[in-house]
C-alpha positions in Angstrom: -0.1 0.0 -0.1 3.0 2.5 0.8 4.5 1.0 -2.3 0.9 2.4 -4.4 0.7 5.8 -2.7 4.7 6.7 -3.3 3.6 5.7 -7.0 0.8 7.2 -7.0 3.1 11.1 -5.0 5.8 10.8 -8.2 3.4 10.1 -10.5 1.8 13.2 -9.4 5.2 15.3 -9.4 6.0 14.0 -13.2 2.1 15.0 -14.3 2.8 18.5 -12.3 6.1 19.4 -14.2 4.6 18.0 -17.6 2.3 20.2 -17.5 4.4 23.0 -16.3 6.8 22.3 -19.0 3.9 22.3 -21.9 2.7 25.6 -20.5 6.2 27.3 -20.7 6.5 25.4 -24.1 3.3 26.6 -25.5 4.4 30.5 -23.7 7.2 30.4 -26.2 5.8 29.6 -29.4 3.1 32.1 -28.7 5.7 34.6 -28.2 7.4 33.5 -31.3 4.7 33.4 -33.0 3.8 37.2 -32.3 7.5 38.3 -32.8 7.3 36.4 -36.1 4.0 38.5 -36.6 5.4 41.9 -36.0 8.5 41.6 -37.9 6.6 40.8 -41.1 4.6 43.4 -40.1 7.4 45.8 -39.4 9.6 44.5 -43.2 5.8 45.1 -44.6 5.5 48.9 -43.7 8.6 50.0 -44.2 8.5 48.1 -47.9 5.7 51.1 -48.5 7.4 53.2 -50.7 6.7 56.9 -51.8 8.2 57.1 -55.9 8.2 60.8 -56.2 11.4 60.4 -58.6 9.4 62.0 -61.5 10.8 65.2 -62.7 7.5 67.1 -63.4 5.8 65.7 -60.0 3.6 68.5 -59.1 3.2 69.1 -55.4 -0.5 67.9 -55.8 0.8 64.8 -57.3 3.4 64.5 -54.1 1.1 65.0 -51.7 -1.8 62.5 -53.1 1.2 60.0 -53.2 2.5 60.5 -49.5 -1.3 60.3 -48.6 -2.1 57.0 -50.5 1.9 55.7 -48.4 -0.2 56.6 -45.0 -3.3 55.1 -46.1 -1.4 51.5 -47.0 0.5 51.5 -44.1 -2.6 52.3 -41.6 -4.1 49.4 -43.3 -1.1 47.0 -42.6 -0.8 48.4 -38.9 -4.2 47.5 -38.3 -3.8 44.4 -39.0 -1.6 44.1 -35.9 -3.5 46.8 -34.0 -4.6 44.3 -31.6 -1.4 44.3 -30.1 -1.0 48.0 -29.0 -3.0 50.2 -27.2 -6.2 51.1 -28.4 -5.8 54.6 -28.3 -3.5 54.4 -30.9 -5.6 52.3 -33.0 -8.5 54.9 -32.7 -6.0 57.6 -33.4 -5.3 56.0 -36.7 -8.7 55.7 -37.7 -9.8 59.1 -36.9 -7.0 60.0 -39.0 -7.5 57.8 -41.8 -11.6 58.5 -41.7 -10.7 62.5 -42.0 -8.4 61.6 -45.1 -11.2 59.7 -46.5 -14.0 62.8 -45.9 -11.4 65.5 -47.6 -10.6 62.6 -50.5 -14.8 62.3 -50.8 -14.5 66.2 -50.8 -12.4 66.7 -53.3 -13.5 63.9 -56.0 -17.2 65.4 -55.4 -16.0 69.3 -55.9 -16.7 70.6 -52.3 -14.7 72.9 -50.7 -11.9 71.7 -48.1 -11.0 73.1 -44.7 -7.5 74.0 -46.4 -6.4 74.5 -42.7 -7.4 71.6 -41.8 -6.5 69.7 -44.6 -2.6 71.4 -43.5 -2.9 70.3 -40.1 -4.1 66.6 -40.9 -1.0 66.1 -43.9 1.4 67.6 -41.2 0.5 65.0 -38.5 0.9 61.5 -41.0 4.9 61.6 -40.1 3.8 61.8 -36.6 1.7 58.9 -37.2 3.8 56.9 -38.7 6.8 57.4 -36.9 4.6 56.3 -33.9 3.6 53.1 -35.9 7.2 52.3 -36.2 8.0 53.0 -32.8 5.3 51.3 -31.3 6.2 47.9 -33.4 9.7 48.5 -32.6 9.1 48.6 -28.2 6.3 45.8 -28.6 9.2 43.6 -30.8 12.1 44.3 -28.1 9.3 43.6 -25.2 8.9 40.5 -26.6 12.1 39.2 -27.0 12.7 40.4 -23.5 9.4 38.2 -22.5 11.0 35.4 -24.7 14.4 35.9 -23.1 13.0 35.3 -19.8 10.9 32.6 -20.3 13.5 30.7 -21.9 16.1 31.5 -18.9 13.0 30.1 -16.8 13.1 26.7 -18.6 17.1 26.0 -18.4 16.4 26.8 -15.0 14.0 24.1 -13.6 
């Protein structure tokens, strides 16, 4: 009877260790997956470029291409926005909506408030830099978590 009790205790301890190891392995896989997702997103965002090499490019064409580039970057960022503060996601959404509204007004021949459109266009570089900063910061944080999780695994 004592042997059965010892066997049950050893079995329970082994099962607990296996569950703990499985949980750590799952955490490592999740961290690696998020790092991969963010790395791919950062690469995609970086690959969006504005072609301004045409010698006869007007300021309107330049601005239009810059806006299109921002809208593409914002679309790519929104695919991973669940990993970032909701306030930043909402800010990007509002900015995209305001840009879309200006585009709609321009296409339908309606007046656009020049001061607000300049402010809107002026905020684009800041938001793009913040997207990049947010992604890089999250990648650093995830790499740090991954290192801690891997170290923690070795110490058991």
